[in-house]
BAFI-3210 file (N, C-alpha, C; in Angstrom, 3 decimals, decimal comma, padded with zeros to 6 digits):
// residues 290
n [1|2|3|4|5|6|7|8|9|10|11|12|13|14|15|16|17|18|19|20|21|22|23|24|25|26|27|28|29|30|31|32|33|34|35|36|37|38|39|40|41|42|43|44|45|46|47|48|49|50|51|52|53|54|55|56|57|58|59|60|61|62|63|64|65|66|67|68|69|70|71|72|73|74|75|76|77|78|79|80|81|82|83|84|85|86|87|88|89|90|91|92|93|94|95|96|97|98|99|100|101|102|103|104|105|106|107|108|109|110|111|112|113|114|115|116|117|118|119|120|121|122|123|124|125|126|127|128|129|130|131|132|133|134|135|136|137|138|139|140|141|142|143|144|145|146|147|148|149|150|151|152|153|154|155|156|157|158|159|160|161|162|163|164|165|166|167|168|169|170|171|172|173|174|175|176|177|178|179|180|181|182|183|184|185|186|187|188|189|190|191|192|193|194|195|196|197|198|199|200|201|202|203|204|205|206|207|208|209|210|211|212|213|214|215|216|217|218|219|220|221|222|223|224|225|226|227|228|229|230|231|232|233|234|235|236|237|238|239|240|241|242|243|244|245|246|247|248|249|250|251|252|253|254|255|256|257|258|259|260|261|262|263|264|265|266|267|268|269|270|271|272|273|274|275|276|277|278|279|280|281|282|283|284|285|286|287|288|289|290]
n.u [176,505|174,852|172,777|171,583|168,922|167,141|163,819|160,923|161,016|161,128|162,826|164,157|164,901|166,917|165,697|166,825|167,239|166,766|167,990|166,417|166,903|165,624|166,451|166,132|166,039|167,331|169,167|168,242|167,829|165,638|164,021|165,430|164,148|163,434|163,211|162,167|164,550|163,752|161,575|162,791|164,418|162,512|160,826|159,602|157,851|156,068|155,053|153,816|151,845|150,406|149,430|147,894|145,944|144,734|143,716|141,903|140,106|139,093|137,871|135,954|134,366|133,305|131,886|129,958|128,607|127,540|125,931|124,078|122,911|121,808|120,005|118,338|117,275|115,834|113,963|112,675|111,584|109,867|108,097|107,033|105,737|103,868|102,342|101,416|099,844|097,930|096,814|095,770|093,990|092,287|091,085|089,657|086,811|083,877|081,518|081,081|081,564|079,553|077,345|077,584|077,273|074,707|073,273|073,710|072,484|069,796|069,174|069,455|067,452|065,246|065,331|064,950|062,304|060,984|061,570|060,481|057,808|057,408|057,597|060,122|062,593|064,021|066,458|066,551|068,480|070,833|073,368|074,435|073,476|073,796|074,483|073,664|073,055|072,225|073,161|075,917|079,128|081,537|083,654|085,045|085,993|084,643|082,030|082,193|082,762|080,401|078,495|079,567|079,200|076,422|075,600|076,595|074,911|072,549|072,894|072,943|070,285|068,865|069,755|068,743|066,079|063,267|063,165|062,016|061,248|060,829|060,737|060,657|058,248|054,768|052,470|049,729|047,742|046,752|047,492|045,059|041,445|039,810|038,294|037,337|039,671|039,097|036,331|035,195|033,071|032,735|034,233|037,524|040,322|043,386|046,656|049,060|051,203|050,587|052,708|052,840|054,581|056,890|056,939|059,387|061,076|063,494|063,494|064,259|065,953|064,896|066,284|068,948|069,335|068,283|067,417|064,398|062,486|061,803|059,880|056,863|053,735|050,487|048,167|050,167|051,866|055,033|057,188|059,194|060,547|062,053|063,955|064,748|066,011|065,452|062,873|061,475|060,008|059,915|057,766|057,691|055,795|054,219|056,274|058,181|060,578|062,924|065,813|067,453|068,520|067,181|068,207|070,291|072,423|071,474|071,960|071,360|069,405|070,034|069,536|066,829|064,802|062,444|059,836|056,570|053,613|052,551|050,498|047,665|046,768|046,236|047,797|051,156|052,871|054,219|053,666|053,944|054,754|055,056|056,021|055,858|057,121|055,531|053,090|051,112|051,982|051,419|053,005|053,345|054,206|056,872|058,031|059,369|061,413|060,047]
n.v [126,633|129,142|131,835|134,340|136,547|139,318|140,082|141,805|140,856|138,087|135,106|133,503|130,609|130,142|128,516|125,660|125,235|123,459|123,540|122,916|121,881|121,562|119,837|119,581|117,148|118,388|119,857|122,124|124,450|124,965|127,440|127,607|125,879|126,335|124,221|123,362|121,708|119,719|118,469|116,964|115,259|113,846|112,544|110,051|109,886|111,972|111,102|108,725|109,781|111,269|109,237|107,822|109,737|109,890|107,275|107,307|109,300|108,107|105,832|107,115|108,267|105,966|104,914|106,905|106,840|104,233|104,489|106,414|104,985|102,841|104,243|105,308|102,926|102,097|104,171|103,768|101,217|101,837|103,601|101,856|100,048|101,784|102,526|099,988|099,391|101,390|100,640|098,137|098,971|100,474|098,453|097,264|095,722|096,837|095,599|093,173|094,021|095,938|094,251|092,704|094,686|095,546|093,246|093,073|095,451|094,958|092,850|094,089|096,020|094,328|093,208|095,570|096,220|094,108|094,499|097,019|096,476|095,426|097,563|098,542|101,009|102,038|102,722|104,018|102,568|104,304|104,353|105,687|108,454|109,645|109,724|107,963|105,286|104,884|103,237|102,934|101,907|104,015|104,376|101,999|101,946|104,076|103,135|100,779|101,899|103,288|101,160|099,886|101,784|101,974|099,346|099,133|100,948|099,656|097,274|098,377|099,409|097,026|095,515|096,997|096,647|094,948|091,645|088,359|085,718|086,225|084,125|080,587|079,344|078,266|080,199|081,435|083,316|085,804|088,998|091,588|091,408|089,455|086,818|087,416|086,220|085,536|085,551|084,634|085,600|088,369|090,577|091,621|093,889|092,722|093,648|092,583|089,683|086,524|084,226|080,962|079,279|077,375|077,958|080,137|079,801|081,178|084,578|086,438|089,277|090,872|092,606|095,049|097,431|099,669|099,425|100,777|100,701|098,956|096,927|096,661|096,844|097,341|095,435|094,244|093,090|092,035|093,929|094,629|097,191|097,909|100,247|100,702|102,618|103,482|104,285|102,056|100,143|097,531|095,446|093,350|091,304|089,988|088,654|086,377|086,875|089,528|090,203|092,290|095,770|099,108|101,392|099,866|098,615|096,558|093,521|091,745|088,852|088,586|087,380|088,535|088,201|086,027|083,737|084,138|084,537|086,902|089,791|090,515|087,603|084,263|082,093|080,685|082,569|084,626|087,985|089,853|092,841|095,201|098,463|101,128|104,192|105,169|103,967|101,003|097,981|095,032|092,258|089,932|090,406|090,744|088,447|086,699|086,919|086,268]
n.w [095,002|096,609|096,223|097,978|098,740|100,029|100,197|100,751|103,350|103,112|102,868|100,185|098,168|095,383|092,536|090,818|087,318|084,289|081,076|078,056|074,860|071,704|068,870|065,426|062,668|060,658|061,847|062,951|065,439|068,035|070,042|073,241|076,106|079,441|082,180|085,440|087,430|089,168|087,957|086,006|087,488|089,004|087,221|086,993|089,136|088,584|086,137|086,917|088,605|086,778|085,049|086,900|087,453|084,919|084,672|086,821|085,975|083,629|084,748|086,318|084,361|083,104|085,301|085,843|083,428|083,539|085,827|085,009|082,919|084,366|085,974|084,035|083,091|085,337|085,509|083,097|083,535|085,632|084,357|082,452|084,173|085,289|083,030|082,430|084,686|084,450|082,065|082,728|084,669|083,133|081,760|083,733|084,845|086,125|086,400|087,809|090,436|090,716|090,523|092,848|094,864|094,271|094,875|097,641|098,378|097,681|099,429|101,920|101,724|101,635|104,207|105,617|104,903|106,113|108,838|109,127|108,904|111,343|112,940|113,391|113,278|110,260|107,635|104,372|101,805|100,053|098,346|096,140|094,409|092,005|088,410|085,359|085,470|088,052|090,010|089,844|090,665|091,507|093,171|094,983|097,604|098,873|098,638|100,146|102,625|103,078|103,302|105,515|107,582|107,461|108,095|110,683|111,983|111,469|112,937|115,493|115,741|115,469|117,658|119,736|119,572|120,749|120,131|119,796|122,232|125,713|127,428|127,109|127,371|126,853|124,949|126,492|126,506|124,272|122,660|122,714|122,608|125,121|127,106|130,485|132,708|135,297|135,838|133,472|132,052|131,250|128,735|128,171|127,545|126,593|127,075|126,361|126,035|127,538|128,917|129,682|132,184|134,220|137,717|138,872|136,710|134,386|133,194|130,342|128,903|125,895|124,302|124,018|126,641|129,312|132,718|133,623|135,591|138,592|140,742|142,731|141,166|141,187|139,297|137,796|139,579|140,735|138,839|135,938|134,002|130,984|129,254|125,920|124,447|121,816|121,409|122,182|124,826|127,241|129,183|132,009|133,802|136,888|138,220|140,227|141,315|141,168|139,363|138,686|138,936|139,216|136,704|135,820|133,229|130,498|128,723|125,615|126,030|128,701|132,019|133,860|135,676|137,464|136,686|138,041|140,105|140,971|141,824|139,720|138,912|137,716|137,973|137,731|135,407|132,739|132,125|129,273|127,710|124,987|124,312|122,046|121,383|123,448|122,980|123,170|121,588|119,569|120,826|119,391|116,789|117,077|117,913|116,204|113,190|110,972]
ca.u [176,603|173,540|172,731|170,432|168,569|166,043|162,787|159,700|161,294|160,977|164,065|163,825|166,001|166,863|165,421|167,660|166,500|167,477|167,674|166,109|167,009|165,119|167,183|165,495|166,978|168,076|170,046|167,653|167,708|164,505|164,265|165,620|163,096|163,943|162,309|162,754|165,325|163,037|160,732|163,640|164,879|161,390|159,894|158,826|156,761|155,070|154,411|152,894|150,705|149,605|148,726|146,858|144,851|144,037|142,931|140,794|139,127|138,432|136,977|134,823|133,483|132,571|130,949|128,847|127,826|126,789|124,900|123,020|122,218|120,994|118,905|117,402|116,556|114,855|112,876|111,939|110,774|108,787|107,113|106,339|104,814|102,778|101,471|100,767|098,785|096,853|096,159|094,966|092,885|091,326|090,369|088,969|085,365|083,163|080,215|080,990|081,446|078,200|076,402|077,664|076,679|073,258|072,722|073,712|071,480|068,462|068,959|069,256|066,121|064,278|065,334|064,348|060,851|060,518|061,634|059,546|056,479|057,352|057,714|061,519|063,052|065,012|066,928|066,629|069,856|071,103|074,812|074,841|072,292|074,137|074,778|072,515|072,693|071,554|073,859|077,245|080,153|082,666|084,747|084,688|086,295|083,533|080,857|082,423|082,636|078,979|077,825|080,076|078,497|075,002|075,408|076,794|073,666|071,544|073,121|072,512|068,823|068,365|070,070|067,923|064,663|062,905|062,773|062,111|060,459|061,588|060,687|060,287|056,985|053,669|051,635|048,400|046,771|047,362|047,201|043,742|040,277|039,713|037,363|037,883|040,194|038,628|034,892|034,847|031,802|032,932|035,356|038,468|041,441|044,667|047,646|050,330|051,144|050,826|053,513|052,742|055,875|057,047|057,266|060,830|061,884|064,158|062,975|065,407|065,724|064,829|067,073|069,846|068,631|068,563|066,247|063,739|061,659|061,654|059,073|055,499|052,810|049,106|047,869|051,396|052,659|056,445|057,315|060,439|060,403|063,363|063,955|065,743|066,731|065,049|061,411|060,883|060,065|059,320|057,244|057,713|054,984|053,879|057,521|058,377|061,832|063,564|067,259|068,192|068,227|066,849|069,390|071,300|072,491|071,050|072,364|070,388|069,426|070,433|068,497|066,399|063,861|061,907|058,381|055,814|052,154|052,218|049,557|046,394|047,216|045,525|048,785|052,496|053,061|054,857|052,937|054,973|054,244|056,002|055,530|056,610|056,844|054,464|051,872|051,230|051,908|051,262|054,317|053,436|054,941|058,298|058,511|060,294|061,631|059,261]
ca.v [127,971|129,728|133,296|134,734|137,955|139,636|140,884|141,810|140,089|136,666|134,523|132,499|129,851|130,134|127,183|125,221|124,949|122,719|124,071|121,869|122,370|120,610|119,932|118,788|116,361|119,316|120,590|123,408|124,561|125,804|128,277|126,798|125,901|126,065|123,431|123,116|120,463|118,693|117,731|116,001|114,268|113,032|112,333|108,824|110,205|112,794|110,257|107,825|110,580|111,605|108,035|107,547|110,688|109,494|106,080|107,715|110,020|107,140|105,029|107,965|108,412|104,702|104,764|107,829|106,328|103,069|104,959|107,036|103,926|102,103|105,114|105,361|101,647|102,108|105,065|103,117|100,160|102,467|104,100|100,701|099,533|102,746|102,377|098,689|099,473|102,198|099,838|097,133|099,661|100,861|097,253|096,722|095,656|097,066|094,919|092,200|094,779|096,494|093,154|092,347|095,746|095,529|092,118|093,490|096,498|094,339|092,084|095,035|096,601|093,300|093,164|096,820|096,105|093,159|095,145|098,140|095,917|095,148|098,823|098,873|102,140|101,663|103,782|103,596|102,466|105,112|104,526|106,559|109,096|110,251|108,818|107,491|103,914|104,938|102,443|102,634|102,025|104,802|104,234|100,859|102,271|104,882|102,263|099,892|102,718|103,556|099,965|099,614|102,691|101,621|098,090|099,416|101,551|098,594|096,387|099,105|099,427|095,670|095,059|097,766|096,358|093,676|090,580|087,043|085,452|086,353|082,829|079,607|078,682|078,313|081,401|081,030|084,377|086,691|090,430|091,965|091,140|088,101|086,646|087,680|084,943|085,255|085,266|083,949|086,139|089,647|090,688|092,669|094,099|092,217|094,550|091,921|088,235|085,716|083,042|080,024|078,641|076,893|078,951|080,257|079,723|082,454|085,533|087,080|090,505|090,627|093,614|095,876|098,568|100,062|099,209|102,043|100,540|097,646|097,042|096,108|097,822|096,926|094,144|093,645|092,439|092,427|094,387|095,218|097,942|098,186|101,230|100,243|103,758|103,872|104,368|100,809|099,737|096,216|095,232|091,950|091,323|088,805|087,962|085,917|087,460|090,503|089,970|093,478|096,984|100,272|102,082|098,896|098,334|095,190|092,952|090,829|087,508|088,580|086,991|089,723|087,834|084,663|083,656|084,002|084,716|088,061|090,725|089,973|086,409|083,018|081,019|081,087|082,924|085,918|088,955|090,544|093,938|096,041|099,810|101,842|105,630|105,394|103,225|099,544|097,275|093,580|091,575|088,801|090,825|090,802|087,170|086,150|087,781|085,763]
ca.w [095,568|096,818|096,212|098,798|098,701|100,949|099,558|101,569|104,555|102,864|102,386|099,198|097,583|093,928|092,024|089,698|086,107|083,243|079,747|077,091|073,487|070,742|067,603|064,382|061,891|059,785|062,745|063,324|066,900|068,453|071,207|074,459|077,121|080,773|083,006|086,767|087,455|089,937|087,028|085,311|088,449|089,525|086,116|087,199|090,069|087,866|085,138|087,625|089,063|085,602|084,615|087,915|087,227|083,696|084,986|087,692|085,164|082,750|085,595|086,719|083,197|082,956|086,418|085,633|082,295|084,016|086,756|084,211|082,204|085,338|086,381|082,912|083,064|086,427|085,114|082,020|084,133|086,400|083,407|081,893|085,199|085,412|081,872|082,519|085,692|083,895|081,043|083,410|085,329|082,106|081,359|084,898|084,635|087,382|086,345|088,910|091,689|090,736|090,773|094,264|095,667|094,033|095,634|099,055|098,507|097,633|100,664|103,028|101,557|102,020|105,677|106,082|104,762|107,118|110,148|109,135|109,157|112,779|113,667|113,658|112,491|109,251|106,759|102,977|101,327|098,870|098,273|095,041|093,844|090,730|087,305|084,606|085,866|089,349|091,035|089,328|091,693|091,013|094,114|095,831|098,999|099,388|098,762|101,288|103,840|103,264|103,810|106,862|108,493|107,478|108,815|112,114|112,458|111,385|114,083|116,693|115,801|115,664|119,022|120,680|119,302|121,411|119,210|120,405|123,439|126,961|128,088|126,087|127,715|125,884|125,011|126,967|126,251|123,292|122,687|122,177|123,464|125,642|128,233|131,809|133,191|136,649|135,833|132,239|131,546|130,551|127,792|128,547|126,626|127,090|126,482|126,098|125,900|128,735|128,599|130,796|132,444|135,594|138,731|139,115|135,479|134,106|132,204|129,715|128,153|124,450|123,588|124,833|127,217|130,700|133,577|133,966|136,804|139,236|141,947|142,708|140,597|140,995|138,681|137,257|140,623|140,595|137,446|135,417|132,752|130,372|128,168|124,940|123,881|120,461|121,418|122,678|126,233|127,475|130,526|132,446|135,010|137,696|138,542|141,602|141,783|140,274|139,427|138,248|139,683|138,399|136,188|135,370|131,792|130,220|127,444|125,013|126,602|130,108|132,985|134,604|136,739|137,441|136,519|139,289|139,998|141,805|141,210|139,209|138,191|138,034|138,093|137,280|134,005|132,510|131,309|128,483|126,895|124,243|124,054|121,021|121,476|124,404|122,620|123,305|120,306|119,709|120,902|118,452|115,598|117,396|118,438|115,207|112,027|109,846]
c.u [175,194|173,650|171,464|170,171|167,337|165,059|161,483|159,839|161,068|162,246|163,738|165,080|165,829|166,709|166,323|166,784|167,388|167,017|167,506|166,117|166,561|165,809|166,497|166,542|167,779|168,988|169,522|167,391|166,553|164,906|164,397|164,436|163,706|162,867|162,950|163,406|164,617|162,131|161,524|164,051|163,747|160,359|159,037|157,607|155,660|154,325|153,393|151,648|149,784|148,784|147,602|145,649|144,036|143,152|141,718|139,701|138,359|137,440|135,750|133,830|132,650|131,520|129,730|127,961|126,965|125,648|123,742|122,207|121,297|119,788|117,856|116,599|115,479|113,670|112,018|111,036|109,590|107,693|106,315|105,317|103,612|101,802|100,716|099,605|097,611|096,070|095,252|093,766|091,812|090,501|089,580|087,462|084,654|081,826|080,032|080,811|080,050|077,165|076,383|076,997|075,166|072,593|072,639|072,608|070,067|068,161|068,687|067,874|065,025|064,163|064,675|062,822|060,264|060,491|060,661|058,132|056,292|057,496|059,131|061,940|064,160|065,385|067,032|068,075|069,996|072,598|075,262|073,586|072,570|074,340|073,524|072,055|071,973|072,253|075,262|078,276|081,343|083,875|084,373|084,955|085,165|082,284|080,989|082,275|081,170|078,281|078,293|079,344|077,020|074,761|075,651|075,531|072,546|071,651|072,660|070,989|068,256|068,588|069,250|066,431|064,310|062,366|062,996|061,270|061,336|061,618|060,140|059,009|055,917|052,846|050,199|047,339|047,442|046,900|045,811|042,621|040,253|038,652|038,086|038,357|039,683|037,144|034,468|033,593|032,007|034,140|036,247|039,585|042,728|045,791|048,991|050,140|051,340|051,564|053,505|054,065|055,918|057,430|058,788|061,686|062,368|063,439|064,169|065,001|065,764|065,603|068,001|069,051|069,098|067,288|065,672|062,930|061,750|060,824|057,704|054,558|051,462|048,946|049,097|052,137|054,097|056,750|058,724|060,102|061,807|063,175|065,090|066,361|066,355|063,526|060,725|061,058|059,405|058,933|057,228|056,993|054,758|055,126|057,542|059,651|062,397|065,073|068,100|067,769|067,919|068,129|070,460|071,234|072,226|071,522|071,261|070,542|069,833|069,254|068,129|065,433|063,417|060,379|057,704|054,321|051,710|051,255|048,286|046,732|046,436|046,488|050,122|052,548|053,766|053,943|053,978|054,333|055,389|055,323|056,451|056,176|055,624|053,169|052,119|051,066|051,828|052,634|054,480|054,273|056,453|058,855|059,537|060,477|060,844|058,073]
c.v [128,548|131,243|133,698|136,219|138,129|140,554|140,710|140,871|138,590|136,149|133,384|131,851|129,839|128,704|126,887|124,869|124,231|123,240|122,906|122,485|121,259|120,847|119,035|118,025|117,208|120,212|121,986|123,424|125,488|126,623|127,415|126,970|125,531|125,375|123,240|121,750|119,353|117,868|116,642|114,866|113,307|112,738|111,093|109,091|110,977|111,968|109,313|108,562|110,917|110,413|107,666|108,454|110,306|108,278|106,429|108,413|109,071|106,291|105,829|108,114|107,153|104,538|105,660|107,361|105,159|103,502|105,583|105,993|103,146|102,921|105,215|104,066|101,591|102,989|104,421|102,015|100,734|102,979|102,953|100,147|100,451|102,608|101,055|098,728|100,304|101,419|098,799|097,762|100,055|099,671|096,636|096,822|095,776|096,349|093,961|092,915|095,370|095,438|092,780|093,399|095,818|094,414|092,460|094,503|095,916|093,562|093,003|095,672|095,612|093,205|094,412|096,754|095,194|093,798|096,316|097,668|095,580|096,415|099,218|099,993|101,701|102,879|103,249|103,607|103,249|105,373|105,475|107,128|109,693|109,217|108,313|106,118|103,888|104,135|102,055|102,881|102,766|104,649|103,128|101,141|103,090|104,031|101,336|100,656|103,013|102,360|099,620|100,483|102,310|100,356|098,257|100,020|100,515|097,658|097,059|099,068|098,042|095,184|095,795|097,599|095,010|092,648|089,231|086,918|085,587|085,059|081,825|078,842|078,871|079,585|080,975|082,086|085,417|088,141|090,686|091,652|089,675|088,050|086,950|086,354|084,572|084,856|084,460|084,474|087,425|089,586|091,847|092,770|093,618|092,955|093,895|090,453|087,604|084,452|082,129|079,292|078,188|078,034|078,949|080,137|081,129|083,256|086,317|088,363|090,199|091,668|094,318|097,045|098,893|099,939|100,555|101,937|099,101|097,856|096,424|097,186|097,158|095,537|093,470|092,805|092,943|092,693|094,919|095,939|098,265|099,163|100,870|101,377|104,169|103,911|103,144|100,678|098,364|096,087|093,728|091,889|089,955|088,021|087,507|086,523|088,393|090,394|091,181|094,675|098,127|101,007|101,159|098,711|096,850|094,767|092,048|089,445|087,440|088,185|088,200|089,378|086,391|084,705|083,454|084,181|085,861|088,976|090,029|088,774|085,185|081,845|081,482|081,354|084,285|086,786|089,838|091,586|094,644|097,376|100,475|103,308|105,917|104,659|101,727|098,895|095,771|092,897|090,440|089,150|090,783|089,475|086,526|087,184|087,307|086,663]
c.w [095,640|096,794|096,954|098,664|099,582|100,246|100,329|102,756|104,367|102,244|101,446|098,645|096,074|093,434|090,826|088,523|085,120|081,896|078,793|075,706|072,558|069,398|066,596|063,591|060,905|060,593|063,047|064,831|067,222|069,657|072,445|075,413|078,457|081,621|084,368|086,824|088,224|089,048|086,331|086,252|088,866|088,441|086,298|088,091|089,357|086,823|085,778|088,099|087,913|085,128|085,587|087,726|086,004|083,944|085,825|086,893|084,245|083,543|086,015|085,578|082,997|084,052|086,231|084,476|082,727|084,940|085,998|083,468|083,137|085,770|085,285|082,814|084,138|086,071|084,034|082,575|084,905|085,473|082,782|082,882|085,349|084,257|081,923|083,503|085,178|082,851|081,661|084,085|084,323|081,648|082,505|084,705|085,967|087,429|087,518|090,240|091,814|091,084|092,249|095,145|095,471|094,828|097,112|099,296|098,553|098,909|101,848|102,930|101,940|103,538|106,235|106,009|105,830|108,499|110,249|109,416|110,634|113,617|114,002|112,728|111,544|108,413|105,342|102,519|100,037|098,760|097,183|094,386|092,478|089,650|086,639|085,065|087,198|090,418|090,537|090,406|091,111|091,913|095,093|097,299|099,617|099,582|099,960|102,601|104,140|103,880|105,216|107,890|108,605|108,293|110,310|112,718|112,480|112,589|115,374|116,830|116,088|117,100|120,077|120,417|119,913|120,424|119,895|121,665|124,681|127,774|127,074|126,414|126,631|126,073|125,356|126,709|125,352|123,472|122,085|123,152|123,880|126,742|129,537|132,403|134,578|136,655|134,610|131,597|130,735|129,615|128,232|127,507|127,285|126,363|126,181|125,803|127,263|128,309|129,822|130,969|133,903|136,519|138,964|137,870|135,091|133,027|131,675|129,000|126,657|123,638|124,574|125,407|128,628|131,518|133,998|135,253|137,296|140,507|141,761|142,200|140,307|140,416|138,070|138,298|140,545|139,121|137,165|134,115|132,241|129,221|127,205|124,119|122,475|120,329|121,962|124,192|126,340|128,943|130,812|133,801|135,645|138,143|140,000|142,193|140,716|140,464|139,017|139,090|138,730|137,998|135,637|133,850|131,555|128,829|126,899|125,625|128,060|130,998|133,833|135,739|136,603|137,396|137,882|139,035|140,887|141,058|140,766|138,321|138,659|138,210|137,549|135,769|133,932|131,655|130,619|127,581|126,161|123,956|123,024|121,028|122,341|124,104|122,720|121,938|120,581|119,731|119,905|117,227|115,815|117,922|117,500|114,101|110,814|109,583]
res [m|y|i|c|f|f|r|k|k|v|l|r|k|r|k|e|k|t|t|v|i|f|v|s|k|h|q|n|i|t|k|p|i|q|i|p|s|t|y|i|k|n|w|r|v|y|l|f|s|f|l|t|l|v|v|f|m|v|a|s|i|f|y|l|s|y|s|n|s|s|l|e|n|k|h|a|k|a|l|k|a|l|f|r|s|k|k|e|l|s|r|f|d|t|t|a|v|n|t|q|y|k|a|i|n|e|k|i|n|t|i|n|k|l|l|k|s|k|g|v|k|t|t|t|v|k|p|n|t|g|g|e|a|g|f|e|v|l|n|t|e|e|s|a|e|f|y|n|k|y|l|n|k|f|i|y|n|l|s|h|t|p|i|g|k|p|n|m|g|r|i|s|s|r|f|g|y|r|e|n|p|f|t|g|q|s|v|e|t|h|k|g|l|d|i|k|a|k|h|g|s|l|v|k|s|t|a|v|g|r|v|a|y|t|g|y|r|g|g|f|g|n|l|i|i|i|n|h|g|n|g|f|e|t|y|f|g|h|l|s|k|i|l|v|k|q|g|q|s|i|k|i|g|q|n|i|g|r|v|g|s|t|g|r|s|t|g|p|h|l|h|y|e|i|h|k|n|g|k|i|v|n|p|k|s|f|l|t|l|k]
***
């Protein structure tokens, strides 16, 4: 039988309840407890749900415990690795590195002295100005960067400095005073080197640069002037043929002309001059690095 009632416009069904009475062994009756009948009818479902919840909670506790333990192990390993690396770093001996950089420094300074004696612009190597030792490597990356920049500049200066012979012929007349090649009686100043070679043999550039002049100029005959961009200029005279044009960029060893006997000349040869900051210098100093 259902008893219906209307309250706040909501129709509700009266729930069935089961009265539970607990009786002790002394026949004492406790206060009755009323439980919804659905709990009694579906006790298996509720029990299964309860057990499932308990199992889920226990599994969650084990999983969280394992995760925390694994995370702690990872942190512990990371800390051990950090302490190990610091310990190894503290034991790192910079003596070998210092020795290597000192050796490089000494070699570069030796080369600088050699090039300076030839009039090549150089820079003093000062990788570290601080510290009691005067050359202690505090940061190998900074030292390596310094030497990399310095060597790049060194290569630039070296490639723009005329070194070597423009032709492999024999030197027939040197820089300085000499007898007049035409009369053999008077003394004159020779401003370069004369390199005797076969007519038409190739003449090469002795450094990187740009052609500043090509053409016929008085006693030089057919002349090429190359500006090397660091105060140096080279003159190639008496050419039979000019192979480059004014304004052209030139590489080291590039063919620029051919030996001839144009201008004031007694026979096929190359007249070779080197100018430094507008002054004529002896090319002999630049023929080799010795």
